[in-house]
N, C-alpha and C positions, 0 to 999 in steps of 0.2 A: 503494499499500499505505500503510495506516495502521499507525503504529508500534504494537507490542503488547509492547514489552519496556522495562522500567524501568532505571534507571541501575545499580542494585544486580545485576541480573540481567546486564547488559551486562559489568559489571567482572568478575563472578565468571567468567563465559565466557572473556573474554580470559585471566585468570589461569591457568585450568584449560588452556587452549590452550598458553600460554607454558610450563607446567610439563610437558606432554606432549612438545612440541618440545625442551625441555631434556633431558628423560630419554631421548629418542630419540638426540639428538647425542652425549650422554655415554656411550652404549652400554649403559644399563639396560634400555631398551625394544628387544626385537629380535624378529625373524621376523614372522609373520602378524598377531599382536595389536598390534605396533608399526604396521603399515601401517593396521590398522582404526582405531586410536586416533589417528594422525595424519590420517587423512580426518575423523574426528569432530572433532578439534581444528580443522581448517581449516573446517568447517562452523560451529563455535562461533564463530570469529573472524569470519567473514563475516557471520553473522546479527547478531553484536554491533555490526559496524560499520554495518549498515543499520538496526538496531533493530527488525527484524521476524523473527518465528519462524513459518515455515509451519505447524509442528505445533501451535502455540497456536490458530490460527485456527478449524479444525473443531470444537474443544472451547470455543471461545468464551473462552480464557484470556487474560489480559493481566496484566503486572507494572507497568505504568505506574501512576504516582501519579494518583489521580483528583483533578481540581480541582473544588471546589464553588464555585459562584458566590454 
């Protein structure tokens, strides 16, 4: 898999995931929405670790910085 996520995209996803987990464990997020958001947060965290977002691929999107030679 070729990386298609830039550093800013990865950092934003990790921050969002941490915020969702924090809101869940503090009791602010509860119920079905909490579970849905935790699943999304997990996906955000995993995709930021590997630097590849499968939803970007079909659309040809990439947030990686382009390097010009």
